[in-house]
Structure formats: C-alpha cells, structure tokens
C-alpha positions as CSV (number, residue, x, y, z in Angstrom):
1,X,-20.4,7.3,-16.2
2,X,-20.7,10.6,-14.4
3,X,-17.9,13.2,-15.0
4,X,-17.5,13.4,-11.1
5,X,-16.6,9.7,-11.2
6,X,-13.2,10.5,-11.9
7,X,-12.8,12.2,-8.3
8,X,-14.0,8.9,-7.1
9,X,-11.6,6.9,-8.9
10,X,-8.4,8.9,-8.1
11,X,-9.7,9.5,-4.6
12,X,-9.9,5.7,-4.1
13,X,-6.5,5.3,-5.6
14,X,-5.0,8.3,-3.3
15,X,-6.4,6.3,-0.3
16,X,-5.0,2.9,-1.5
17,X,-1.5,4.4,-2.3
18,X,-1.6,6.1,1.1
19,X,-2.2,3.0,3.0
20,X,0.7,1.5,0.7
21,X,3.2,4.1,1.8
22,X,2.3,3.2,5.6
23,X,2.5,-0.3,5.2
24,X,6.1,0.1,3.7
25,X,7.1,2.4,6.1
26,X,5.9,0.1,8.9
27,X,8.0,-2.7,7.2
28,X,11.2,-0.4,6.9
29,X,10.7,0.9,10.6
30,X,10.7,-3.0,11.6
31,X,13.3,-4.1,9.3
32,X,16.2,-4.4,12.2
33,X,13.9,-5.4,14.9
34,X,15.1,-8.5,17.0
35,X,13.2,-11.5,18.3
36,X,14.1,-14.6,20.5
37,X,11.4,-16.5,18.8
38,X,9.9,-17.1,15.3
39,X,6.3,-16.4,16.5
40,X,7.2,-12.9,17.9
41,X,9.4,-11.8,15.0
42,X,8.0,-9.0,12.7
43,X,7.1,-10.2,9.2
44,X,6.8,-7.8,6.1
45,X,3.5,-6.8,5.3
46,X,1.8,-5.9,1.7
47,X,-1.7,-4.4,0.8
48,X,-3.8,-6.3,-1.7
49,X,-5.8,-4.1,-4.0
50,X,-8.9,-4.8,-6.2
51,X,-10.8,-2.8,-8.8
52,X,-14.1,-2.0,-8.1
53,X,-16.0,-1.6,-11.4
54,X,-19.5,-0.5,-12.3
55,X,-21.7,-3.3,-13.8
56,X,-23.5,-1.2,-16.3
57,X,-24.1,-4.0,-18.8
58,X,-25.8,-6.5,-16.3
59,X,-28.2,-3.6,-15.6
60,X,-27.1,-2.9,-12.1
61,X,-26.4,0.7,-11.3
62,X,-23.4,0.1,-8.8
63,X,-22.0,3.3,-7.3
64,X,-18.5,1.5,-6.7
65,X,-15.9,2.5,-8.8
66,X,-12.1,2.7,-7.9
67,X,-9.6,0.9,-5.9
68,X,-10.7,-1.5,-3.0
69,X,-8.3,-2.4,-0.2
70,X,-9.0,-6.1,0.3
71,X,-6.5,-6.6,3.2
72,X,-2.8,-6.7,4.3
73,X,-1.1,-10.1,4.0
74,X,2.3,-11.0,6.0
75,X,5.0,-12.6,3.8
76,X,5.5,-16.4,4.1
77,X,9.4,-16.0,3.0
78,X,11.7,-17.4,5.8
79,X,13.0,-15.3,8.5
80,X,16.5,-14.7,9.0
81,X,18.1,-16.5,11.8
82,X,21.6,-15.5,13.3
83,X,23.9,-17.2,15.7
84,X,24.6,-14.3,18.3
85,X,24.8,-16.1,21.9
86,X,25.8,-12.8,23.4
87,X,22.8,-11.0,22.4
88,X,20.4,-10.1,25.2
89,X,17.2,-11.5,23.0
90,X,18.9,-14.7,22.1
91,X,17.0,-18.0,22.6
92,X,18.3,-21.0,24.6
93,X,20.3,-22.1,21.4
94,X,21.9,-18.8,21.0
95,X,19.8,-17.6,18.2
96,X,18.1,-14.6,17.1
97,X,15.5,-13.8,14.3
98,X,15.4,-10.9,12.2
99,X,12.3,-10.0,10.0
100,X,12.1,-10.9,6.4
101,X,12.0,-7.5,5.1
102,X,13.9,-6.6,2.1
103,X,14.7,-2.9,2.7
104,X,15.9,-2.6,-1.2
105,X,12.4,-3.9,-2.2
106,X,10.7,-1.6,0.4
107,X,12.3,1.4,-1.3
108,X,11.2,0.5,-4.6
109,X,7.7,-0.1,-3.1
110,X,7.9,3.6,-1.5
111,X,8.9,5.1,-4.7
112,X,6.2,3.4,-7.0
113,X,3.6,4.2,-4.2
114,X,4.5,8.1,-4.0
115,X,4.8,8.3,-7.8
116,X,1.3,6.7,-8.2
117,X,0.0,9.1,-5.4
118,X,1.3,12.2,-7.1
119,X,-0.1,10.8,-10.5
120,X,-3.6,10.7,-9.1
121,X,-3.2,14.0,-7.4
122,X,-2.5,15.3,-11.1
123,X,-5.6,13.6,-12.3
124,X,-7.8,15.3,-9.7
125,X,-6.1,18.7,-10.7
126,X,-6.6,17.9,-14.5
127,X,-10.2,16.9,-14.1
128,X,-11.0,20.1,-11.9
129,X,-9.5,22.4,-14.4
130,X,-11.3,20.6,-17.3
131,X,-14.5,21.2,-15.4
132,X,-13.9,24.8,-14.7
133,X,-13.2,25.5,-18.4
134,X,-16.2,23.7,-19.3
135,X,-18.3,25.8,-17.1
136,X,-16.3,29.2,-18.4
137,X,-17.5,28.3,-21.7
138,X,-21.0,29.5,-21.0
139,X,-19.9,32.7,-20.2
C-alpha cells in the first residue's frame, strides 16, 4: 500500500462524517415538524457506510480504499401521534403526527461524527508531518 493511501482513507472518512453531520442536522431541524398524515411526516434518516478494502490477496489491484456511503435509510420506528383537534394541521380525527426523531440520540450522533471528523483531520496532519520529516532526512 502506498504511503499516499493514508490521505485517501482519511479523506473518504472526512467525507462520510460530513454527510453524517448533515443528515443529523436535517433530523434535528425537522424534529418538531407537524403533519396531518403519516405519509407526509418526516422520518429520521441515517447514513449507511461500508469499508472499501484493497484486495491484494486475490491479485487484484483495486485503488478503492476507505469509507463508502452505501445510502441513506429512513427509520422504521413508529411516528408520534398526538390528539390536538385545534391545531391547523390536525386530520379529520383531530390527530397530528410528529417525526420519529430522538433529539438526544441525534445530539450523540452529532458529537460522535464531529469527533470522528476531528480525528481524521489529525490523521491527515500527522501523515503530512511524517512525510515532511522523511523528506527532510535527505538534507
């Protein structure tokens, strides 16, 4: 594996954590949105990641190393339903529907994604410093 693959791995991880932060922010922004039906109600979303590994043992020279975003899935947890007949978004039975977003869980996701992002920035900085020191050895 090339020494420069460190930058590929950390860069893909930075991109993945950035997406995770954006999805979490979207979930938190929609946590208190109201709808009159279950079909229109916002559902919490989560990104799905997978590792990309170089298959050296099979003789393949793949350049894909790092983190891949496989997609974003919606939570299947039940929506919150409240009886509030005076609300303008209430359906004919008087119910409003709220998203299945758990704000505490989303805050934990945001902290975790932020720390992972910071760790990958440190990996890039450390790899850069090591390469610079290696180059300066020949002087």
